PDB file of N, CA, C and O in Angstrom:
ATOM      1  N   MET A   1       2.748  14.396   9.347  1.00  0.00           N
ATOM      2  CA  MET A   1       4.040  14.123   9.951  1.00  0.00           C
ATOM      3  C   MET A   1       5.089  14.165   8.837  1.00  0.00           C
ATOM      4  O   MET A   1       4.891  13.589   7.767  1.00  0.00           O
ATOM      5  N   ASP A   2       6.193  14.845   9.093  1.00  0.00           N
ATOM      6  CA  ASP A   2       7.247  15.028   8.092  1.00  0.00           C
ATOM      7  C   ASP A   2       8.299  13.926   8.220  1.00  0.00           C
ATOM      8  O   ASP A   2       9.239  14.035   9.007  1.00  0.00           O
ATOM      9  N   VAL A   3       8.124  12.869   7.437  1.00  0.00           N
ATOM     10  CA  VAL A   3       9.082  11.763   7.418  1.00  0.00           C
ATOM     11  C   VAL A   3       9.706  11.726   6.035  1.00  0.00           C
ATOM     12  O   VAL A   3       8.997  11.723   5.029  1.00  0.00           O
ATOM     13  N   GLN A   4      11.027  11.699   5.985  1.00  0.00           N
ATOM     14  CA  GLN A   4      11.755  11.723   4.722  1.00  0.00           C
ATOM     15  C   GLN A   4      12.671  10.504   4.622  1.00  0.00           C
ATOM     16  O   GLN A   4      13.043   9.914   5.636  1.00  0.00           O
ATOM     17  N   PRO A   5      13.034  10.128   3.382  1.00  0.00           N
ATOM     18  CA  PRO A   5      13.991   9.017   3.224  1.00  0.00           C
ATOM     19  C   PRO A   5      15.283   9.298   3.996  1.00  0.00           C
ATOM     20  O   PRO A   5      15.708  10.447   4.112  1.00  0.00           O
ATOM     21  N   ASN A   6      15.892   8.253   4.512  1.00  0.00           N
ATOM     22  CA  ASN A   6      17.115   8.267   5.319  1.00  0.00           C
ATOM     23  C   ASN A   6      16.898   8.721   6.754  1.00  0.00           C
ATOM     24  O   ASN A   6      17.864   8.788   7.515  1.00  0.00           O
ATOM     25  N   ASP A   7      15.673   9.034   7.154  1.00  0.00           N
ATOM     26  CA  ASP A   7      15.379   9.297   8.568  1.00  0.00           C
ATOM     27  C   ASP A   7      15.454   7.978   9.328  1.00  0.00           C
ATOM     28  O   ASP A   7      15.233   6.910   8.758  1.00  0.00           O
ATOM     29  N   ILE A   8      15.764   8.061  10.614  1.00  0.00           N
ATOM     30  CA  ILE A   8      15.743   6.892  11.495  1.00  0.00           C
ATOM     31  C   ILE A   8      14.540   7.054  12.421  1.00  0.00           C
ATOM     32  O   ILE A   8      14.429   8.044  13.144  1.00  0.00           O
ATOM     33  N   LEU A   9      13.644   6.073  12.390  1.00  0.00           N
ATOM     34  CA  LEU A   9      12.446   6.106  13.228  1.00  0.00           C
ATOM     35  C   LEU A   9      12.629   5.174  14.415  1.00  0.00           C
ATOM     36  O   LEU A   9      13.077   4.038  14.257  1.00  0.00           O
ATOM     37  N   THR A  10      12.285   5.652  15.594  1.00  0.00           N
ATOM     38  CA  THR A  10      12.227   4.800  16.776  1.00  0.00           C
ATOM     39  C   THR A  10      10.759   4.490  16.999  1.00  0.00           C
ATOM     40  O   THR A  10       9.947   5.394  17.198  1.00  0.00           O
ATOM     41  N   MET A  11      10.422   3.209  16.965  1.00  0.00           N
ATOM     42  CA  MET A  11       9.031   2.795  17.075  1.00  0.00           C
ATOM     43  C   MET A  11       8.672   2.447  18.520  1.00  0.00           C
ATOM     44  O   MET A  11       9.549   2.204  19.349  1.00  0.00           O
ATOM     45  N   LYS A  12       7.379   2.428  18.806  1.00  0.00           N
ATOM     46  CA  LYS A  12       6.896   2.103  20.146  1.00  0.00           C
ATOM     47  C   LYS A  12       7.116   0.632  20.480  1.00  0.00           C
ATOM     48  O   LYS A  12       7.468   0.296  21.611  1.00  0.00           O
ATOM     49  N   LYS A  13       6.911  -0.249  19.496  1.00  0.00           N
ATOM     50  CA  LYS A  13       7.054  -1.692  19.727  1.00  0.00           C
ATOM     51  C   LYS A  13       8.307  -2.199  19.009  1.00  0.00           C
ATOM     52  O   LYS A  13       8.605  -1.753  17.901  1.00  0.00           O
ATOM     53  N   PRO A  14       9.030  -3.110  19.619  1.00  0.00           N
ATOM     54  CA  PRO A  14      10.243  -3.638  18.971  1.00  0.00           C
ATOM     55  C   PRO A  14       9.931  -4.665  17.882  1.00  0.00           C
ATOM     56  O   PRO A  14       8.887  -5.317  17.904  1.00  0.00           O
ATOM     57  N   HIS A  15      10.840  -4.791  16.948  1.00  0.00           N
ATOM     58  CA  HIS A  15      10.810  -5.846  15.937  1.00  0.00           C
ATOM     59  C   HIS A  15      11.140  -7.158  16.658  1.00  0.00           C
ATOM     60  O   HIS A  15      11.767  -7.107  17.716  1.00  0.00           O
ATOM     61  N   PRO A  16      10.754  -8.312  16.147  1.00  0.00           N
ATOM     62  CA  PRO A  16      11.089  -9.575  16.826  1.00  0.00           C
ATOM     63  C   PRO A  16      12.582  -9.764  17.104  1.00  0.00           C
ATOM     64  O   PRO A  16      12.940 -10.519  18.008  1.00  0.00           O
ATOM     65  N   CYS A  17      13.459  -9.100  16.352  1.00  0.00           N
ATOM     66  CA  CYS A  17      14.902  -9.213  16.617  1.00  0.00           C
ATOM     67  C   CYS A  17      15.312  -8.386  17.838  1.00  0.00           C
ATOM     68  O   CYS A  17      16.430  -8.531  18.334  1.00  0.00           O
ATOM     69  N   GLY A  18      14.416  -7.516  18.330  1.00  0.00           N
ATOM     70  CA  GLY A  18      14.700  -6.710  19.513  1.00  0.00           C
ATOM     71  C   GLY A  18      14.997  -5.258  19.221  1.00  0.00           C
ATOM     72  O   GLY A  18      15.022  -4.446  20.146  1.00  0.00           O
ATOM     73  N   ALA A  19      15.224  -4.895  17.957  1.00  0.00           N
ATOM     74  CA  ALA A  19      15.547  -3.509  17.594  1.00  0.00           C
ATOM     75  C   ALA A  19      14.268  -2.676  17.473  1.00  0.00           C
ATOM     76  O   ALA A  19      13.229  -3.180  17.044  1.00  0.00           O
ATOM     77  N   ARG A  20      14.352  -1.406  17.853  1.00  0.00           N
ATOM     78  CA  ARG A  20      13.234  -0.476  17.722  1.00  0.00           C
ATOM     79  C   ARG A  20      13.503   0.579  16.642  1.00  0.00           C
ATOM     80  O   ARG A  20      12.615   1.359  16.299  1.00  0.00           O
ATOM     81  N   ARG A  21      14.731   0.598  16.111  1.00  0.00           N
ATOM     82  CA  ARG A  21      15.123   1.634  15.144  1.00  0.00           C
ATOM     83  C   ARG A  21      14.973   1.120  13.711  1.00  0.00           C
ATOM     84  O   ARG A  21      15.395   0.009  13.390  1.00  0.00           O
ATOM     85  N   TRP A  22      14.363   1.949  12.854  1.00  0.00           N
ATOM     86  CA  TRP A  22      14.121   1.615  11.451  1.00  0.00           C
ATOM     87  C   TRP A  22      14.596   2.759  10.576  1.00  0.00           C
ATOM     88  O   TRP A  22      14.397   3.923  10.922  1.00  0.00           O
ATOM     89  N   LYS A  23      15.214   2.452   9.458  1.00  0.00           N
ATOM     90  CA  LYS A  23      15.637   3.457   8.482  1.00  0.00           C
ATOM     91  C   LYS A  23      14.570   3.548   7.401  1.00  0.00           C
ATOM     92  O   LYS A  23      14.105   2.526   6.898  1.00  0.00           O
ATOM     93  N   VAL A  24      14.179   4.777   7.040  1.00  0.00           N
ATOM     94  CA  VAL A  24      13.173   4.996   5.998  1.00  0.00           C
ATOM     95  C   VAL A  24      13.851   4.918   4.638  1.00  0.00           C
ATOM     96  O   VAL A  24      14.763   5.691   4.347  1.00  0.00           O
ATOM     97  N   LEU A  25      13.404   3.983   3.805  1.00  0.00           N
ATOM     98  CA  LEU A  25      13.951   3.836   2.464  1.00  0.00           C
ATOM     99  C   LEU A  25      13.095   4.548   1.425  1.00  0.00           C
ATOM    100  O   LEU A  25      13.620   5.065   0.440  1.00  0.00           O
ATOM    101  N   ARG A  26      11.762   4.579   1.640  1.00  0.00           N
ATOM    102  CA  ARG A  26      10.855   5.190   0.682  1.00  0.00           C
ATOM    103  C   ARG A  26       9.626   5.698   1.413  1.00  0.00           C
ATOM    104  O   ARG A  26       9.189   5.098   2.394  1.00  0.00           O
ATOM    105  N   THR A  27       9.066   6.808   0.934  1.00  0.00           N
ATOM    106  CA  THR A  27       7.830   7.340   1.504  1.00  0.00           C
ATOM    107  C   THR A  27       6.793   7.493   0.405  1.00  0.00           C
ATOM    108  O   THR A  27       7.112   7.416  -0.781  1.00  0.00           O
ATOM    109  N   GLY A  28       5.564   7.708   0.807  1.00  0.00           N
ATOM    110  CA  GLY A  28       4.437   7.854  -0.106  1.00  0.00           C
ATOM    111  C   GLY A  28       3.204   7.414   0.663  1.00  0.00           C
ATOM    112  O   GLY A  28       3.083   7.705   1.853  1.00  0.00           O
ATOM    113  N   MET A  29       2.292   6.722   0.007  1.00  0.00           N
ATOM    114  CA  MET A  29       1.139   6.165   0.714  1.00  0.00           C
ATOM    115  C   MET A  29       1.582   5.061   1.671  1.00  0.00           C
ATOM    116  O   MET A  29       0.932   4.805   2.685  1.00  0.00           O
ATOM    117  N   ASP A  30       2.692   4.415   1.334  1.00  0.00           N
ATOM    118  CA  ASP A  30       3.296   3.397   2.185  1.00  0.00           C
ATOM    119  C   ASP A  30       4.713   3.828   2.532  1.00  0.00           C
ATOM    120  O   ASP A  30       5.335   4.590   1.792  1.00  0.00           O
ATOM    121  N   PHE A  31       5.221   3.339   3.657  1.00  0.00           N
ATOM    122  CA  PHE A  31       6.631   3.532   4.015  1.00  0.00           C
ATOM    123  C   PHE A  31       7.357   2.230   3.774  1.00  0.00           C
ATOM    124  O   PHE A  31       6.844   1.164   4.113  1.00  0.00           O
ATOM    125  N   LYS A  32       8.543   2.295   3.194  1.00  0.00           N
ATOM    126  CA  LYS A  32       9.409   1.121   3.128  1.00  0.00           C
ATOM    127  C   LYS A  32      10.477   1.355   4.180  1.00  0.00           C
ATOM    128  O   LYS A  32      11.218   2.337   4.122  1.00  0.00           O
ATOM    129  N   LEU A  33      10.551   0.438   5.150  1.00  0.00           N
ATOM    130  CA  LEU A  33      11.449   0.587   6.284  1.00  0.00           C
ATOM    131  C   LEU A  33      12.419  -0.584   6.340  1.00  0.00           C
ATOM    132  O   LEU A  33      12.087  -1.705   5.954  1.00  0.00           O
ATOM    133  N   LYS A  34      13.627  -0.303   6.830  1.00  0.00           N
ATOM    134  CA  LYS A  34      14.643  -1.340   7.005  1.00  0.00           C
ATOM    135  C   LYS A  34      15.026  -1.374   8.481  1.00  0.00           C
ATOM    136  O   LYS A  34      15.391  -0.350   9.057  1.00  0.00           O
ATOM    137  N   CYS A  35      14.941  -2.558   9.091  1.00  0.00           N
ATOM    138  CA  CYS A  35      15.277  -2.730  10.505  1.00  0.00           C
ATOM    139  C   CYS A  35      16.778  -2.509  10.681  1.00  0.00           C
ATOM    140  O   CYS A  35      17.586  -3.076   9.945  1.00  0.00           O
ATOM    141  N   GLU A  36      17.142  -1.687  11.653  1.00  0.00           N
ATOM    142  CA  GLU A  36      18.546  -1.413  11.926  1.00  0.00           C
ATOM    143  C   GLU A  36      19.226  -2.595  12.620  1.00  0.00           C
ATOM    144  O   GLU A  36      20.454  -2.673  12.632  1.00  0.00           O
ATOM    145  N   GLY A  37      18.451  -3.509  13.193  1.00  0.00           N
ATOM    146  CA  GLY A  37      19.021  -4.648  13.900  1.00  0.00           C
ATOM    147  C   GLY A  37      19.379  -5.795  12.972  1.00  0.00           C
ATOM    148  O   GLY A  37      20.520  -6.256  12.955  1.00  0.00           O
ATOM    149  N   CYS A  38      18.397  -6.259  12.195  1.00  0.00           N
ATOM    150  CA  CYS A  38      18.612  -7.467  11.384  1.00  0.00           C
ATOM    151  C   CYS A  38      18.606  -7.202   9.878  1.00  0.00           C
ATOM    152  O   CYS A  38      18.948  -8.095   9.103  1.00  0.00           O
ATOM    153  N   GLY A  39      18.224  -5.991   9.445  1.00  0.00           N
ATOM    154  CA  GLY A  39      18.234  -5.670   8.028  1.00  0.00           C
ATOM    155  C   GLY A  39      16.966  -6.055   7.280  1.00  0.00           C
ATOM    156  O   GLY A  39      16.899  -5.899   6.061  1.00  0.00           O
ATOM    157  N   HIS A  40      15.958  -6.556   7.989  1.00  0.00           N
ATOM    158  CA  HIS A  40      14.697  -6.951   7.355  1.00  0.00           C
ATOM    159  C   HIS A  40      13.989  -5.713   6.807  1.00  0.00           C
ATOM    160  O   HIS A  40      13.941  -4.687   7.485  1.00  0.00           O
ATOM    161  N   GLU A  41      13.437  -5.789   5.588  1.00  0.00           N
ATOM    162  CA  GLU A  41      12.721  -4.674   4.974  1.00  0.00           C
ATOM    163  C   GLU A  41      11.230  -4.974   4.944  1.00  0.00           C
ATOM    164  O   GLU A  41      10.815  -6.081   4.599  1.00  0.00           O
ATOM    165  N   VAL A  42      10.422  -3.968   5.312  1.00  0.00           N
ATOM    166  CA  VAL A  42       8.971  -4.119   5.323  1.00  0.00           C
ATOM    167  C   VAL A  42       8.318  -2.898   4.687  1.00  0.00           C
ATOM    168  O   VAL A  42       8.887  -1.807   4.666  1.00  0.00           O
ATOM    169  N   MET A  43       7.112  -3.108   4.170  1.00  0.00           N
ATOM    170  CA  MET A  43       6.271  -2.016   3.669  1.00  0.00           C
ATOM    171  C   MET A  43       5.096  -1.883   4.639  1.00  0.00           C
ATOM    172  O   MET A  43       4.421  -2.865   4.945  1.00  0.00           O
ATOM    173  N   LEU A  44       4.861  -0.664   5.116  1.00  0.00           N
ATOM    174  CA  LEU A  44       3.750  -0.404   6.036  1.00  0.00           C
ATOM    175  C   LEU A  44       2.902   0.724   5.487  1.00  0.00           C
ATOM    176  O   LEU A  44       3.443   1.670   4.914  1.00  0.00           O
ATOM    177  N   PRO A  45       1.575   0.653   5.644  1.00  0.00           N
ATOM    178  CA  PRO A  45       0.739   1.800   5.285  1.00  0.00           C
ATOM    179  C   PRO A  45       1.140   3.012   6.132  1.00  0.00           C
ATOM    180  O   PRO A  45       1.484   2.869   7.306  1.00  0.00           O
ATOM    181  N   ARG A  46       1.094   4.196   5.532  1.00  0.00           N
ATOM    182  CA  ARG A  46       1.506   5.425   6.210  1.00  0.00           C
ATOM    183  C   ARG A  46       0.787   5.606   7.543  1.00  0.00           C
ATOM    184  O   ARG A  46       1.423   5.946   8.541  1.00  0.00           O
ATOM    185  N   ALA A  47      -0.517   5.386   7.579  1.00  0.00           N
ATOM    186  CA  ALA A  47      -1.295   5.604   8.809  1.00  0.00           C
ATOM    187  C   ALA A  47      -0.809   4.701   9.942  1.00  0.00           C
ATOM    188  O   ALA A  47      -0.673   5.156  11.078  1.00  0.00           O
ATOM    189  N   LYS A  48      -0.550   3.441   9.650  1.00  0.00           N
ATOM    190  CA  LYS A  48      -0.101   2.505  10.685  1.00  0.00           C
ATOM    191  C   LYS A  48       1.302   2.859  11.172  1.00  0.00           C
ATOM    192  O   LYS A  48       1.577   2.789  12.370  1.00  0.00           O
ATOM    193  N   ALA A  49       2.188   3.237  10.256  1.00  0.00           N
ATOM    194  CA  ALA A  49       3.559   3.589  10.630  1.00  0.00           C
ATOM    195  C   ALA A  49       3.579   4.855  11.491  1.00  0.00           C
ATOM    196  O   ALA A  49       4.251   4.895  12.521  1.00  0.00           O
ATOM    197  N   GLU A  50       2.841   5.891  11.069  1.00  0.00           N
ATOM    198  CA  GLU A  50       2.843   7.159  11.819  1.00  0.00           C
ATOM    199  C   GLU A  50       2.282   6.985  13.222  1.00  0.00           C
ATOM    200  O   GLU A  50       2.711   7.669  14.151  1.00  0.00           O
ATOM    201  N   LYS A  51       1.332   6.080  13.384  1.00  0.00           N
ATOM    202  CA  LYS A  51       0.733   5.833  14.699  1.00  0.00           C
ATOM    203  C   LYS A  51       1.751   5.237  15.668  1.00  0.00           C
ATOM    204  O   LYS A  51       1.663   5.460  16.875  1.00  0.00           O
ATOM    205  N   ASN A  52       2.716   4.481  15.148  1.00  0.00           N
ATOM    206  CA  ASN A  52       3.659   3.760  16.005  1.00  0.00           C
ATOM    207  C   ASN A  52       5.015   4.449  16.161  1.00  0.00           C
ATOM    208  O   ASN A  52       5.906   3.891  16.801  1.00  0.00           O
ATOM    209  N   ILE A  53       5.197   5.639  15.600  1.00  0.00           N
ATOM    210  CA  ILE A  53       6.485   6.346  15.698  1.00  0.00           C
ATOM    211  C   ILE A  53       6.601   7.024  17.052  1.00  0.00           C
ATOM    212  O   ILE A  53       5.683   7.719  17.490  1.00  0.00           O
ATOM    213  N   ARG A  54       7.747   6.817  17.720  1.00  0.00           N
ATOM    214  CA  ARG A  54       8.029   7.504  18.968  1.00  0.00           C
ATOM    215  C   ARG A  54       8.888   8.740  18.696  1.00  0.00           C
ATOM    216  O   ARG A  54       8.543   9.835  19.140  1.00  0.00           O
ATOM    217  N   THR A  55      10.005   8.584  17.972  1.00  0.00           N
ATOM    218  CA  THR A  55      10.850   9.729  17.616  1.00  0.00           C
ATOM    219  C   THR A  55      11.328   9.590  16.175  1.00  0.00           C
ATOM    220  O   THR A  55      11.378   8.492  15.619  1.00  0.00           O
ATOM    221  N   ILE A  56      11.681  10.743  15.580  1.00  0.00           N
ATOM    222  CA  ILE A  56      12.266  10.792  14.238  1.00  0.00           C
ATOM    223  C   ILE A  56      13.639  11.423  14.378  1.00  0.00           C
ATOM    224  O   ILE A  56      13.768  12.511  14.939  1.00  0.00           O
ATOM    225  N   GLU A  57      14.662  10.753  13.876  1.00  0.00           N
ATOM    226  CA  GLU A  57      16.036  11.240  13.956  1.00  0.00           C
ATOM    227  C   GLU A  57      16.525  11.543  12.542  1.00  0.00           C
ATOM    228  O   GLU A  57      16.519  10.666  11.678  1.00  0.00           O
ATOM    229  N   ARG A  58      16.946  12.778  12.310  1.00  0.00           N
ATOM    230  CA  ARG A  58      17.394  13.208  10.987  1.00  0.00           C
ATOM    231  C   ARG A  58      18.796  13.783  11.120  1.00  0.00           C
ATOM    232  O   ARG A  58      18.981  14.808  11.776  1.00  0.00           O
ATOM    233  N   GLU A  59      19.787  13.140  10.510  1.00  0.00           N
ATOM    234  CA  GLU A  59      21.191  13.589  10.524  1.00  0.00           C
ATOM    235  C   GLU A  59      21.685  13.809  11.955  1.00  0.00           C
ATOM    236  O   GLU A  59      22.356  14.801  12.239  1.00  0.00           O
ATOM    237  N   GLY A  60      21.357  12.898  12.834  1.00  0.00           N
ATOM    238  CA  GLY A  60      21.835  12.969  14.204  1.00  0.00           C
ATOM    239  C   GLY A  60      21.018  13.878  15.117  1.00  0.00           C
ATOM    240  O   GLY A  60      21.307  13.967  16.310  1.00  0.00           O
ATOM    241  N   LYS A  61      19.990  14.561  14.573  1.00  0.00           N
ATOM    242  CA  LYS A  61      19.158  15.453  15.366  1.00  0.00           C
ATOM    243  C   LYS A  61      17.760  14.832  15.505  1.00  0.00           C
ATOM    244  O   LYS A  61      17.228  14.271  14.548  1.00  0.00           O
ATOM    245  N   ILE A  62      17.186  14.935  16.675  1.00  0.00           N
ATOM    246  CA  ILE A  62      15.834  14.435  16.896  1.00  0.00           C
ATOM    247  C   ILE A  62      14.852  15.526  16.489  1.00  0.00           C
ATOM    248  O   ILE A  62      14.929  16.661  16.957  1.00  0.00           O
ATOM    249  N   VAL A  63      13.926  15.157  15.607  1.00  0.00           N
ATOM    250  CA  VAL A  63      12.951  16.127  15.077  1.00  0.00           C
ATOM    251  C   VAL A  63      11.706  16.089  15.929  1.00  0.00           C
ATOM    252  O   VAL A  63      10.754  16.825  15.664  1.00  0.00           O
TER     253      VAL A  63
END
């Protein structure tokens, strides 16, 4: 899956704050994501993150 920094990911399950959109800050074996709702930052293993992605938005376009 082609995920790059600054992409916006829409996840299948919402964050406890209610937001489903996350901004990608870093990629590699792990993703560093920032919640668009509350600003919370998390590190997730690539496999777990890719399994939960619904859409990828890059520069206003859905990939």
